[in-house]
N, C-alpha and C positions, 0 to 999 in steps of 0.2 A: 290649239290654234296659237301661233306664235307671232307676235308683233314687235318690231323694232322701232323705238322712238329715238329721234335725233334732235339735238339742239346744237347749233354751230354757226360759225362765221361772223358772230358779233361779239360774244363775250362768254368765256367759260363753257366751251362746247363739251357735249356729253352724249352718251348713248345709254339706252336701257332696253331690256327685253321683258315683255310680259308674256306669260303662257296661260291662256284661258283666264285672263284678268288678273293673275298673280304676278307680282314683280319678282323675277328670279335673278336679275343681274342689272347693276347700274354703276357707271364709272365716269369720271371726268377725264378728258384728254390730258389735262395738265399732269395728272398723276404718272402717266407713262412717258410723255414728252419731256417732263421736268421744266416746262415753261409755264409760269404762273398764269392762271386764268387764260390758258391757251384758247384763242378764238378760232383756230383752223379746223378744218373737217376732222372729226374724231376717228381717224383710221384705227388707231391703237385701241381706243375704247370699244369700238364696234367688234374688232377682232377678238378681244378678250370676252366681250359679252356673248358672242356666238360660241366661242370654246366652252365658257362656263355652262351655257345652255345645252351644250353637246350637239349643236346643229351647224349647218353651213347656210350661207346667204340664200342659197336657192330654196331652202326649207322654209323660209319666212312666208307667212300669209299676207303680210302688209308691212310696209316701211313708211313711217309717218314723220314728217318734219314739223317742227313746233311753231312754225311761222308761215305767213303768206307773203312771199317776197314781192310779188307784183303790187300788192296793196301798199307795201312799204315804199316802193318806187313811186307810186301815185302820190303818196303823202309828201315825199321829198320834192317832187316836181311842183305840186300845188303850193307848198310852203315857200319855195323859191320864187314862184310867180307872184305870190301874194305880197312878197316883200321887195320885189324888184324895184330899182336896180341894186338894192343893198345885197350883199352876199354873192356878187358875181364871182369873186375869186374863188370862194369855196365851192360854188355851183360848178365852175369850170373844172375844178379839181376832182369833184365827185362824179361827174357825168361819164367820163371815159371808163371808170371802173364799173359803173352800172351797165353801160352799154356794151362793154366787152364781156362781162362775166355775169353780173347779178340779174340782168333782164333775161338771161338764158339760164336761170338758176336750176330749173329742172334738168337741163342737159348736164350742167356741172355736177349736180347731185349724182346723176346716173354714172358719169365718168368716174367719180370718186368711189361710188359703191362698187363699180365694175372692178376697180383695183383691189378692193377688199375681197370680193367674191372670185377674182381671177376668171372673169367672163367678159363678154361684150356689153357695152352700155345699152344696147337694144334689148338685151335679156332682162333688164331691170323694169319690169312692167307693173309692179304693184306699189307704185310710189304714190302717197297721199299727203295732203297738207292740212294741218289744223290751225286755227287762229292763234295768235300769240296769247292773248288773255284767256281764250278757251283752254289752251294748254295749262296756263297757270291755275285756272279754276278747277280743271279736272285733276290736277296734281294735288290740289288742296282738299277736294271733297271726296273723290272716290276712294283714296286710301284711309280716310278718316273713319272713326268709330261711329259716326252719326248716320242714322237713317235719313234725317232731314236737318238742314242747316243753311243759314245764310253764308255766302261766300264772298269775301272782300279781297280783291286783287289791286295792289297799288305798286307801280314801279316807275321807271323812267318813261318809256313809251314802247308800245308794241307796233302794230301796223298804224293805228290811230289812237287807240284807247291808252290812257295813262292811269286810269282808275275805273274799275268796273265792279258792279255788284250783281250776284247771281243768286238764283234760288236752286238749292240742291235737294232733290227728293228721290230717294231710291237710286235708280240708275239714270236719272234725268238731271241735266243742268240747263236752267233757263236764264238767259240774260235779262236783267231788269233794267239797268241803266248804266251809263258810263260818262266819264269825262274825257275829252279828247285833247290831243296835242294842239298847241304847245303848252296848255295848262297842265302842269305835272308837279305833284308833290315830290316824286322821286328826283326830278331834275332840279327842283328848287333846293332840295337837300344837297344834291350833287354840286350845285353852284357854290354853296357855302363850304363844301368839301374842297373844291378847287381854290376858292378865295382864301381859306385858311392854310393853304400850302400842301394839301394832301392830294393824292392821285384819285381821280374819279373812277368809280367802280371797284375800288379796293380800300380807299382811305376813309370811307364812310364809318367803318368800325372805330377808327381813330377819333373821328369827330364826336361820335356817341360817347366814347370813353372819356374824352376831354371835358364834356359838358359839366360834370359835377364840380370841376375846379373853378368854374366861372359863375357869374351872376347873369340872369337873363335880362340885362338892361336894354337890349336892342328889340325886345318883343314888339313893343308899340310901333317902333320905326318900321319893322318888317310888315306889320299888319296895316300900317298906314300907307306905305309906298309899294310894297312888292306883291302882296297877296290880299285878295278880298275874300274872306271866308263867310259863307252863308250859314244859317242855322241848320240846314240839312247836310252840311259837310261839303257841299259843292264849293268850288273856289275858282277864281280867275286871277291870273298873274298879269302884272303890268310888264309887258315884254320889252319896253324900252330900257329896262335894267339888265336884260339878259342878251347874251350873244349867240346862243346855241341854235337859233333858227336860221341864222344867215352867215354866221362866222365860224371861226375855229376856236373860239373861247367860250366859256360857260357864262361869263358876266361881261358887262359893258363898262365903259368909263363912268357912266352915270351911277352904276352900282358902286364903283370904287369911291366916288365923290360922297355917296350917301354914308358910307362907313368910314370915311376919313383917311383914305389912302389906298395905295395899290395893294394887290394880294400879297400875302406872305410868300417869300421865296422858299421853295422846298429845302428842307434840312437846316434852315435858319432857326434861331431861337424862337420858341413859342412864348408869346407875350400874353398879358391879361386880356388884350383885345380878342385874340383867337379863342381864349377860354370863354369869355363873355358871349361871343358869336355863337360858339358851340352850344352853350346853355340856352341861348335865345331861340335858335332854329329848332332845338329839341322841344322846347315848350310849344312852339307853333305847330310842329309835326303832330304832337300828341293832341292838340286841340282839333286838328283836322280829322285825325283817326278817330277820336272819341265821337265827334259829331257825325261823321259817316256811319259809324256803328250804331249810334242811337237811331239815326234815321232808318237804317236797314232793319233794326229790331222792330221799330214801330210799323213800318210799311209791309214787311214780309211776315211778321208775326211768328218768327221761328226762334226757338230758345237757344240754339247753338250757333256758333260761327266758326268758319274755317278761313285761314289766311294764307295768301301766297303773293309773290311779286317781291322785288328787292326790299321794299319798305317793311315787309313782314320779317325781315332779319333785324329790325330795330327792336331789340329785346327790352329796352327800357319802355318804349311805347306799348309793347305787348303786355308787360307786367302792369302797366297802368290800366289798360283796357280790362284785363282780368279782375283787378281790384275794384274797378268801378262797378262791376256786377251788371253791366248792360245785357250780357248774355249769361246763361246758366253755366255754359262750358265752352271751351275754345280749343281748336286743334290747329296747329301750324305745320305746314309742309316743311320738313327739315332742310330740303334743298329748295328753299323758296325762290331763289334767283333763277336766271336763265337755265342753268343746268338741270333743275327740276322739270323744265319744260319737256325734256326727253321722256320722262315718265308720264307726264300729263298728256303729251301728244298721243302716246300709244294707248292710254286709258280712255282718251276721249274717242278714239276710233272704235275701241272695243265696246264701250257702253253706248255712246251716242250714235255713231254711224251704224254699228251692228245690232244695237238695241239688246245687248247682253246684260243680264242681272248682275248685281254685285254679290260677293260672298261675304256676308256679314257674320264673321266668326266671333262670337261673344267671349271666347277663351283668350283672345289676344287684345292688346292695347289698340292696335291699328294694323294696317296692311303693309307698313313699311319695314317690318322686321328690325325695328330699332335703327334703321338706315344702315345697317351692316350688309351692304350689298355688293361689295367689291371683292378683289382677290384675297385669298388666304394661302398660308404655306404650312406644310407639315414640318415636324421636328427634323425628320430625315433630310428633307430638302433644305432646310435652314443650315443644318450641319455641313452639308456638301458645299453650300455657298460660302459659309464662313471659312471652311478649310481652304477654298480657293483664294480667300483674302488673307490667310495666315493668321487669322484671329485666334485668340486664346479664350476658351470658353469652357463652361461646365454644364452638364445636363442634370436637371433636378426634377423630381416628380412633384406634382401639385401640392401634395400635403406638407412637403418640406419647403417648397418654393414660397408659398404664400406667408408662412410664419417668418421665414428668413428675410423676405423682402419687406415685411412690416417693420422689422428691426432696422433694416438699412434706412428706410424712410424716416423712422423715428429719430435717427441720428442726423437728420437734415441733409441727407444725400438727395441729389436730383437723378431721377431714373427715366430712361427711355423705355416706354412700354408698348410692345408690338405684339398683338395676338388677335386671332380670329379674322373675320372678314374686314376689310378696309371700309371706312365710313363713305357714304355718298353725301355730298354737300360740304358746306364750308367748315363744319365743326368737328373736331376730334372728340369722340365719345367713348374712349376706352378701348379702341381698337388700334389707333395710331396716336398715342398720347405721350406727353412728357408730364411726369407726376412728381409731387413733393408734399412735404408736411405743411398743412395750412396754418399751423400754430406758430411757425417760425416767423420772427419779425424781419428776418433778412431774406426770406424766400422770394418775395415779389421782385425786389431789386436784382437778386442774383439771377433769377430766370430771365428777366428782361434784358439785362446788360451782358451776362456771361453765357447765356444759353440761346436766347432768341435774337440777340443783338438788335434790339428795337428800343423805342422810346420808353423812358422810365415810368411814365405816367400810366401806361397800359395796364388795365386791371386783369386779373386772372379768375378763372371760374372754379367754383367748388363742385366736385363730383361727390354726391352724398347717397348713402343707402336710402332708397325710397321710403322705407318704413320709418326713418327718423327725421324726414325733412321738416316736419312742423315743430320739432323740438329745437331746431336751430334758426329757422327762418319764418317770417311772417307769411307763410305759404302752405296751403293744405292740399294743393293739386299736384299731380305728377308733372314733371317737366323733363322728359327723357332726351330732348334734343337741344338743351342749353339755349332756349329761345325766350326765356322769361326771366326778368330781373325782379327781385323781391327783396324787402329789407331784412337784415339780420335781426334776431330776436333781441328785445331790450335787455333780457337777462344776461346776454353774453357781450353786450356793448361795454366799451370803455369810454366813459364821458370825457369830453375835452376838458383839460385843466388849464391853469395859468400859462403852461408852456406853449399853448396854441395861440394865445392872443398875438395879434399882429402877423400871423402867417396868412399868406395868400397864395393862390394858384397851386403849383406843383409842390410848393414847400409843405402843404397840408399832408403830403404823403409821408412825411417824417414821423407822424404821430399814429401809432396803432389804434385802430378803431374798435377792435373786438378781441376776443380770445382766439379768433382765427383771422389774424391780420392779413395773412397773405392773399385771402379771397374776399376781403371786406373793402369796398371802395370808400372813398372820402366822404360819401353821403350815406354811409352805413348800408349800402346795398350790395347785392351779389347776383351774378348771372348763374343760375342754378341748373345743374344736371342731376336728375334723380336717376340712380342706377338700380335696374331691376333684374332679379335672378332669372326671370323668364327670357330676357333678350340678351343679357351679357352675363352669363353665370360666373366666368372667370374673374371679371372685373369686380363683381359682386363679392366673390370669395376674398379677393384681396382687400377690399374695404372692410369686410367682416373681420379679417385678421388684424388689420390696423386698429379698428375699434376695440377689439379684445385686449390689444396691447396698450392702447392709449386712452381709451374712453372717448375717442373722437371718430365718428363714422364718416369722415370727410377726407378727401385728398385734393390738392391742387391739380387741376387737369387743363393742360394747354396742348395745342396741336404740336405733333411731332415734326417740326420743321424749324428753319430759321427764317428771319425776315427776307422777303424777296424770293422765297422757295416754296413750291407746293408741299403739302403734307406728304410724307414718305409713303411709298407703295410697296417696295420690295425689301427683303433683308439687306441687300446691298446698299439701298438708300438710307436705311436706318443706321447701318454701321458707319457709313460715311458721315452722316449727321452727327452721330455720337463722337466720332474721332475729331470732328472739326470744332467741337464746342466743349464746354467745361462740364458736361454731364458726368456723373460718377459711376453709374452702372447702366447697362442696357439688358433688357429681358426680351427675348424673341421666343414666344410661346414657352417652352420649358427650358430654354437655353439662357444662362445668365453669364454676362461679361463684366468684368471690372476694368475700369479705365487704366489703372496703373499697371495692369498686367499685359496690356496690348503692346505690340511692337510699334516703334516710332514710325509715323506715316512718312513716306518718301517724298510726297509732294509738299514743297515749302511755299508754293505760290499763294498769293492772297486769293483764296477761293471765292471770297465774297464778291469779287469783281465779275464773277460769272453771272451774277443775278442782278436784275434791275431793282435797286432799292427805291421804295416809294415812301 
C-alpha cells in the first residue's frame, strides 16, 4: 500500500512516499526548482518520488496533506477579529488570497495533482488531510527506534497549536496538551531573528551560531516583559511587543524601544548588541524546552523523547536537553521543519487512520535510512553529464579514491563530495557535502568567505567516525543527523592565553580553541555528526582513510551549496557550484575533478545576483 505525503504552500514544500509504512523516497521541491525553501506545490518532488517508487499517481492508495487549511483560515479570521480594528491593512491584503485560492484548497490540490498525473482533477479521489502538529508528531515518533516515548513538537504555528506534547505507544499517538497561537516559542525566536537583521525561516541558524559570541545580558528583560514562563514549561507572550498577529512585521515599536533602537538592517555590521540578543534568546529558549521536557517526563512517565517542529532544529538546545538527563534517550526527526511534515502526514494516515502496526527492526538505528532518501546517480550517468559540460575528469575505483582523497584533504584542499542518495532535510550528511581538514586554522574562514560566501562567524560541523566520538567530544550518544551540540574534550582544547584578553564578539574567532579549530566554536562546542558504516559506508570509508593517514577521524562537513542557494541535487548542480567557488577538487561517486584542469567558464556574469541573499 503506497501513500504520498505532501507539505507545501507555506515554507519548504516537500513530498514523500511510504510503502507499507516504510519510507522509500522523500525530497524537497527546492532541490529541483533551485529556489531556496520553495513554498510552491512540489510538482518536481512528487514526480521524482513517484519515479523512484516505480509507480504512477493512479497507483497511490492515499494522498495526505500535512495541514488542515480550513482550520488555518479559521485561526486567521478569529485573530483579526479579536484585534480589530488593528491590522486592517494586512487583513485586507490576506483575504483575497484566501477567498480566491486557499479556502478552495482541496480543489487547488486536485488541480495540481492532476497536472502531475496527467489526468482530470475529478479523478483525484483519495485525498486526505492530517493536522499540522499531528504530522510533526508522526514524523518524530513513528520512524524513531522507540516503542514508547514522549513526543514534543515546537514550531511557529500550525493550525492553532504552537507547542504540543504527545504520548507515543506502539502505533498510537495520543495528544496530551498544547499551547496555542499567538503564544509561540518559535515565533518569539523568529522575532529576534528578524530584529537582529536575519531572514525569518532561514536566519534562525545564524542567530543560534551568533549566540556564543555574546553575553546573555537581556535574559531578565525578556522574561520580565516578553514572556511569562511557568514551571511546567507553559508560557504566555505579551503581544503588545509583537506585530505578527495583526501586521506585516514580527515586532512592534514597543519591542524596539525595549531593546534600545530599531532592528538591525540586513547585511549591515553585526554589533555586540546583536550578539548579546542572540545569547539571551538562546538562554530563554533552552529554559522553556527544559521545563516542557521535565513536565512531559513527570506527567507521562516515559523514559524516551522524540522531537520535531522548527525549534527541534536548535541543536544547542537539543544538546542541553540530552546532557540534563531528563530522558534516558532522545531521537529527533532530521527534517524537523515543515518539509518533514510530508513523511509525518503519510505515516499518520498509515498508523493512525488505518491502524497499521510499526515495523520495529532492531538491526537499524531508526526508520529514516540515515535521511538518505533523495536521488542518486550512477558513474556512467555522471560521466555522460560531465561530457556534456566539457569537464575534465578521472575515474578511480574506491580502493584508490579514498587513500588519494585523504592525502588531498590532508594538504588543506577543499573538496566537493557528492555520492549516494541526496539527504532529506536541511543538513548535508555526507551525500551532498563540502569537506575539509578540521585541524586547519584557516579552514573555517576559507570555507565561509571563499566557498560559502557567507558571514565569517558561522561555525562548521565535524563529521566523525561514530566509534571515536567519545574520544573527541563530551558525548557518548550517536548523532547521525547533526542535530546535537556537545563540548569538545578538555584534552584537545587550547586554553585561552594572554592574546585573548580584550577580545570581544567576532574577534574571538581569531584564536584557535582546540586541535580541531575548524569545527570548534568559540564556546568550545561543536555540532556533531556521527558517521555510521551501516547508513553511509563510503563516507565512513573516507573518514577511515583520513584517520589512518592523520590520526584524526574527523572531517569538516558543510552543505554543498553557496549562500542563498539550495543544496545541490544533480551532477550539473555540483559542477556549477564547484566552478563558481574556490573549491579545489570535486568528487562525484568515483569521478574526481581538479579545479585547475577545468576549462574556463564562459559565463562571466555575477551569478550571485541570481539568488536571494539573506
